[in-house]
C-alpha positions as CSV (number, residue, x, y, z in Angstrom):
1,M,9.7,12.6,0.4
2,R,8.5,11.0,4.0
3,F,6.2,8.0,4.0
4,Q,4.5,7.0,7.5
5,A,2.6,4.0,8.5
6,V,-0.6,4.2,10.9
7,G,-3.5,2.3,11.6
8,M,-6.1,4.5,12.8
9,R,-9.6,4.3,14.1
10,G,-12.6,6.6,15.0
11,D,-16.0,7.7,13.3
12,A,-14.5,10.6,10.6
13,G,-15.5,9.8,7.2
14,F,-12.7,8.7,4.5
15,D,-13.1,12.1,2.7
16,S,-12.6,14.0,6.0
17,I,-9.8,12.0,6.7
18,V,-7.7,12.9,3.3
19,G,-8.9,16.6,3.6
20,H,-7.2,16.5,7.1
21,F,-4.1,15.2,5.8
22,Q,-3.8,17.3,2.9
23,S,-4.8,20.4,5.2
24,L,-1.7,19.5,7.0
25,G,0.0,20.2,3.5
26,G,0.6,16.4,3.1
27,D,-1.4,13.5,1.7
28,C,-2.3,10.1,2.2
29,V,-3.9,6.7,0.9
30,L,-6.3,4.9,3.2
31,L,-6.7,0.8,2.6
32,N,-8.7,-1.6,4.3
33,P,-6.2,-2.9,7.5
34,G,-7.4,-6.1,6.6
35,M,-5.2,-6.6,3.8
36,V,-2.3,-4.7,5.3
37,A,0.3,-7.2,6.5
38,G,2.7,-5.3,8.4
39,R,4.2,-1.7,9.1
40,D,7.4,-3.0,6.0
41,H,4.7,-3.7,3.8
42,L,3.0,-0.3,3.5
43,L,6.6,1.5,3.6
44,S,7.7,-1.2,0.7
45,A,4.9,-0.2,-1.0
46,A,5.5,3.2,-0.9
47,S,9.0,3.1,-1.5
48,H,8.9,1.2,-4.9
49,A,6.0,3.5,-5.8
50,E,8.3,6.4,-5.7
51,R,11.3,4.5,-7.5
52,S,9.1,4.0,-10.4
53,F,8.1,7.7,-10.5
54,S,11.9,8.4,-10.6
55,E,13.1,5.9,-12.7
56,G,9.5,6.3,-15.3
57,T,8.1,3.1,-14.8
58,N,5.2,4.1,-13.6
59,R,1.9,2.4,-14.3
60,S,-0.3,5.5,-13.3
61,N,-0.4,9.1,-12.7
62,S,-0.1,9.2,-9.3
63,L,1.9,8.0,-6.6
64,L,-0.8,7.4,-4.7
65,T,-2.0,5.2,-7.1
66,E,0.9,3.6,-7.6
67,I,0.9,3.0,-3.7
68,I,-2.0,1.1,-3.9
69,L,-1.1,-1.2,-7.0
70,Y,2.1,-2.3,-4.9
71,A,0.3,-3.1,-1.6
72,A,-1.9,-4.5,-3.5
73,W,0.1,-6.9,-5.4
74,E,-1.3,-5.9,-8.3
75,R,-0.7,-4.6,-11.9
76,Q,-4.2,-3.1,-12.8
77,I,-5.2,-0.3,-11.1
78,G,-9.2,-1.7,-11.0
79,K,-8.3,-4.5,-9.2
80,A,-6.1,-3.2,-6.7
81,L,-8.5,-0.4,-5.8
82,A,-11.2,-2.7,-5.0
83,R,-8.9,-5.1,-3.4
84,M,-7.6,-2.3,-0.9
85,R,-10.1,0.1,-0.3
86,P,-11.8,0.4,3.0
87,A,-15.3,-0.7,3.0
88,E,-18.1,1.9,2.8
89,G,-18.7,3.0,7.0
90,C,-15.9,1.5,7.9
91,R,-14.1,2.8,11.1
92,E,-10.6,1.2,10.9
93,Y,-8.4,2.4,8.6
94,A,-4.8,1.5,7.4
95,A,-2.7,4.6,6.1
96,V,0.5,5.9,4.4
97,L,1.1,8.9,5.2
98,V,3.1,11.7,2.8
99,D,5.1,14.3,4.3
100,I,3.1,14.3,7.6
101,D,5.2,14.8,10.4
102,D,2.4,14.5,12.9
103,P,-0.7,13.5,12.2
104,R,-2.9,15.1,14.5
105,L,-5.8,12.3,14.4
106,G,-7.0,13.6,17.6
107,D,-8.4,17.0,15.7
108,I,-10.7,15.1,13.6
109,G,-11.8,12.5,16.4
110,M,-9.1,9.6,14.9
111,E,-7.3,7.7,17.5
112,R,-4.2,5.6,16.2
113,D,-3.7,2.2,16.9
114,D,-0.8,0.7,14.9
115,S,-2.1,-3.0,16.1
116,L,-4.6,-2.8,13.1
117,L,-1.4,-3.0,10.5
118,E,0.1,-6.0,12.2
119,C,0.1,-9.7,10.1
120,T,-2.3,-11.7,12.3
121,P,-2.5,-15.5,11.4
122,E,-6.0,-15.1,10.0
123,K,-4.9,-12.0,8.1
124,A,-2.2,-13.6,6.7
125,S,-4.3,-16.9,5.9
126,A,-6.9,-14.9,4.2
127,L,-3.8,-12.8,2.0
128,G,-2.5,-16.1,1.0
129,L,0.8,-15.5,2.8
130,D,1.2,-19.2,4.3
131,G,3.9,-20.6,2.6
132,P,6.5,-22.5,5.0
133,F,9.6,-21.1,4.1
134,A,8.8,-16.9,4.8
135,S,7.4,-15.6,7.4
136,P,3.7,-14.1,6.0
137,E,5.4,-10.5,6.8
138,D,8.5,-11.3,4.7
139,Q,6.2,-12.9,1.9
140,A,4.3,-9.7,1.8
141,L,7.6,-7.7,0.7
142,E,8.3,-10.5,-1.9
143,L,5.0,-9.8,-3.5
144,V,5.4,-5.9,-3.4
145,A,8.5,-6.6,-5.1
146,L,7.7,-9.0,-7.4
147,L,5.5,-6.5,-8.7
148,E,8.4,-4.8,-10.2
149,I,9.7,-8.0,-12.5
150,Q,5.7,-8.4,-13.0
151,K,5.4,-4.7,-14.6
152,A,8.8,-5.1,-16.3
153,R,8.2,-8.2,-17.7
154,F,4.4,-7.1,-19.5
155,S,5.7,-4.3,-20.9
156,G,8.1,-5.8,-22.9
157,F,11.3,-4.9,-21.3
158,L,12.8,-8.2,-19.7
159,C,11.1,-10.0,-23.1
160,T,12.9,-8.2,-25.7
161,T,16.4,-7.1,-23.5
162,Y,16.9,-10.0,-21.0
163,L,15.0,-13.0,-21.8
164,R,14.3,-13.3,-25.2
165,P,14.3,-16.9,-25.4
166,F,11.9,-17.3,-22.6
167,C,9.1,-15.4,-23.5
């Protein structure tokens, strides 16, 4: 699968945007750009989600939902959706495009704006990415990777296989 992270703004609604990308033969995850800490945050989430399906460690039934879990740093689907869902009537989106080469945003009245993906100091603070030892972007990537460990631990695998004395 091919993944692309983009920011976009315009008047098209959520369902219109999703339908547009499906009509191009791919799919997408639309997210609140205020919850995104850089392009690599989204691409890492997509990569981890794809791997979880290939290894059989996925928690959801769809790749798109699994991407949201990783992007939200959350094991519970309901909490992840609530955290990452774009606000009703918003005009700005962060998106993970799946198997889309040319998003053709102009076809639906949207404009690409990848600055929406950037991790500003305000965004980093709001996301709790203000630790002193790594950049906010690196902290976001660590949280994506940490979800893999949390999923394994809570599924009992780590406790029964590797960490029995500590569980």
